[in-house]
N, C-alpha and C positions, 0 to 999 in steps of 0.2 A: 685828374682822371685822365681817362683814353678813349678813343674814338677809332673801330680798325686796329691796326698797328700802329700806330702813331700817338704819341702823345700830344693832349690841348692841356697846357699848363693848367694849374688849379687856379680855382676861380669865386671869389665873393659871390653873393646872391646878387642877381641886377647886371652883372657882369659878362662880357662876352670871353670867352677862354683863348689862349696866345698859341696860334702854330710856331709851331719850331722844326723849320724846314732843312733844305740842302737847297746849297745853291751849286748847282754843275758848271762847273767853269768850262767853257768847251774849247778855252784859249791852250787846256791845260793837257786835256783827257781825247782822245780819239772817240768820237762818236759810238762807238758800240761799248768802250770801256765807261764812259759818260754815263751811259743809259744805263748799265751794270750795277754802276755805283751808287746811283738813286734808288734803285732797287732793292742794295743792301743797306742803304741811309734808311730804307722804311722800315726794313729787318730791324734796326736798329732801334726805332722809336722817333725817326726824323718822319715830319707830316708834310707833303709838299714840295716841290719842286721850283727855285728859278733859275733858268739855264739865258746865260750870258749870249747875247749875238752881235759877233765880233765877224768882220770880213778876214782881219789878220789879228793873228796873240800880238801883247803888250809888248814881250819882248822874246827874240828869236827863235831863244832857248825852250820855251815853252812848246813851240812847236805844233800848234794844233789850230784850227779855227771850221769847224762846221757848221751847217748851216741848219738854224734853229729851229725852222720849222720843221725840217724835219724829224732832228733831234726831240723836238715836243710832239709830236705823232708817234716816235716808239714809247718816249716817255709815258704817252697815255697808256698805252699797252700795256708798260711793265709796273706800273706803280698805281694805288688809286686815290693819292691825294691832288690838291691842286695843282695846277701846273700853270705859267705863263711865262715869258719872254723879259728878261730884265735888264734892257730894257732892248725895243727896238727904236727906230727911229725912222716917222714916214713921210720924208721930206728930202732927203739926196738920191739915195741909193734905189728906196720903193718910193712910189706913189701913193700917197694915204687910201686910194682906192682898194691899190691892191694888199696892203695890210690889214683892210679892215676883210676882206676874202680869205686870207688867210684864216683870222681869228676866228670870224663867223664859221669858215668850215671845220677849224678846231674842238669850238665850241659845241657843233653838232654832231660832232663824235665821240665828245665824252662831256656828257651834261652837266651842269654846276660846278665843273672843276677847273674852267679855263678863265683867265684872266690878262687883258692885253697890258702890259707896260711900256708907256711912251717915254723915250727922253729928246733933247734938240740935238744930240750928235755930237761926234767927235774925231777929227780929221784925217783918223789912224783908219776908220771904217768909211768914213763916207766923201774922203777925197777920191776913191778908186775910181767914180766913175769921171771925172774928172770936170767936173764941175764948179762954178767959183764958189770960194770956201767964207762965208760971209761972218763979221762980227759977233760976237755972245746975243745982242739984243735984238738983230734979224734972226737969229739961229730959232729962239725961244719965239720969236713971231711967229714962225712959220710951223715950227710944231706945236703953237693952239688952234693956228687955221688947219692943219692937217688933223687935230681934235675934233674942231667943228665937223669938216667934211665924215671924220669915223662915224660919229655918232648921228648925220642925218641919214649916212646911210643902214646905219643900225635899224634907224627909228623908221624910216620909210621902206627899210624892205619888212619890216616886221609886222607893216601896217598895208603890207600889199602894192605898195605903191611905187613910181621912180622918184628920183628926188636929180635934184643937178648943184652947179656949184660955181661960180665965177667971182674970184678973189684976188686978194694983193699978188700971192705968189702959185694957184694954184686955179685948174679948170678941171671940172669933173661935166660929162656932156651926161642929160638924160638916162638914168639906169637905176638897177636894183641891182643887189645879193641874191640870187635865186638858191642857194643854201643857205641857211641860217636857223640857229637852235632855237627852241621856242621862247628865249631869255637872251637879250643880246650880253654879251661878254661884258663886265666891268671894266672900266680903262681908269689904270692909278698913272701919274704921271711922275717921270721921277726929275727930281733937283735937289741941287746944293744951296739954295739960295731964298733966301725970305720973302723977296720980291713976287719971284714966281711960284712960290709956296703958297702965297696969298692969293695968284690968281688962279693956281689950281683947285684949289678951295670951291673957289665961282664957278667950276667946269668940270672938272674931275670926279669919280666916284672913289678917289684916294691917290695919296702920296707914296712915293718909294725914294729912298735916300738909302745913303751908305752912313757906315757908322763912324762915329769919332767923337769928339770930345761933347759931352752931356750939357754943356750950354750952349752949342749950336743947336743941336737934335733938338732940344726944349726950344729956340726961337721956333724954329721951320714947323714943329706941330702947333705950336699958337698961333703961328703967322698961316696954316692952313688952314686951321679949327675960323679962324677969321675971316677967310674967305667963303669958306661955309656958311656961317652965319649970315655973311651978306647977301648971301644965293638968297636967304628964307629958307635955309635946310636945316634939320638938325645934325651939330657934329657928332653923335655919338652913332649914327647909321654909318659912318665912311671908314674908310681901312688906312692905318698906317702902316708901310711898309719899309723895314731894314733889313739892309744885306750887311753882315758884318764880318769881314772880315779878319781872320785869326791865326796865329802860330802854335798848333800846340804839336810835342813831341815828346821821348820818352825823357830826356833829358834837357835844359833851358840852351846848351851850347847846339844840339841837334835845333831847337827849336828856333834859336836866331839864323841858324845856316840856311833852313829852309827860307826864314822870310825875308834872306840877302840875295838867295839866289834864285828862289821864284815868284817874289811878291815885292821885291825891292819899292816899285811906284808907289807905294804906301807911305814911304818915307820919302818921297818926293814934297817941298814944300813950297809948290807955287804949280797953277793950273795946268792942266795937260791936254785941251781939250783940241790944243791950234796944233801939232806933236803930229806929222804925216808916215812914222815909218815906223818899227818895231828897234833898227838899226839903231833909229835916232834916242828913242827910251833907253837903250843898249847901252848908249853912251853917257846918258844923263846920270841913268842908276850907279855907274860905276863911282860916284860920289856920296852914296845914300853908306850911312853909318849906323851902327846900332840906336843910339842916342834919336836917330830921326825918326825910330816907330814910337817916340812917346808920345802919348796923347793921340795917336793916328789907326794903331792896331795892338792889342794885347798878344804878347810873345812870351810865353811860358811853358814850361811842362806841368805845371801846378794845374790841376783840372778845378779846382773850387777859384783859384785866380778869374778861370774863364769863367766860372757860374757867376760870380760875384757880379763882372761885368756885364753879362746877359740882363742877369737880374736888372742891374740898374737901367737898361733899357727896356727891359720889360715894366718898370716902373715910373718910365717917363710915360706911357700909351701907348706901344708899340703893337699890333694885332698878329703881325707875322714876323719871324724873323728868321732870314734863311744863312745858315752860318756855312762859311766856306773855311777852309781849312787849306792853307797855304801850300803845308807839302804834300808830296808824293805817297805820302802814309796816311792813305785816306780810308782805309777798312781798320788799320787799329784804331785812329782816331776814332772813328763812328764805334768802335766796342767801347772804349774807354767812355764817352761822351755820355751815348745810352745806357750806360749803368752807370755812371757816376754824377753827371751832370744836368740832364733833360730829367729825371724823375723829381732833381730836388729845386727844379726853379718852381715859384709860385705868384699867382696873383691875386 
């Protein structure tokens, strides 16, 4: 079925449809080009935009890293679907109150379209303010405290009252958000780990993760649903979001070339949260080989290979899937997927 200019994947009675959206990678494209590409994606049937929040690109050759909140405002004007940062980190570069204000403003400008994606951060972006870079457990605790502050601000401001916070990591003096939408934006927590996924289910409105092997994704969703049930809520009412990196081109050789030159980080077999410089990533990525993408990212010129992989992700239970083709061949990819992939996906 369709809605507006975008595809909503076919559904069985009683099931929610699946949005297939576009992942706007601000590390690779200038802000104006990223906005134009998102509008073009909508013309080809993609519905919704996830925009990356980076202070630096992953690799020097990617060449860009614009301010996500400015770009999201422009995306709101040029597109008609949902939009959100995937993801922002309200714990180092930003105090949670500032992220809450930015999110509330965007939601007030584009009602019922904006969602807020929150993560625990990576050093390549967050270390730039010179703060101590803690181990993962502390980063995750900081993230959940930040979510608590944002939820307090949203709730109190909608009720027309002030709130305050004094916690382990953050303080908020008595205040409120003076610009609010009629309904607070939904908050989705990004994670790749089952413990954090369960914790997210107890607190957030949804989960965000990146695509990889199906067994890991199945465990993440199961743990998120378990956390939702622990909170006394119904898991069927919450949103499961997947950002899926892929490499498509007219030939297999070109698709692999794009993967190796534009997105070799998908082939890194170790955590990257503590790496601080695009130039460090560049050195590490030199060791990535074609076989390293196996199980990490689909690299193929065959649209059916990609369609089958996306379909398996839909079958796992994701509600929104934002696709990122890693090459610079964006318009060609959108045309092919809009014609041969999106209309053939089912739920």
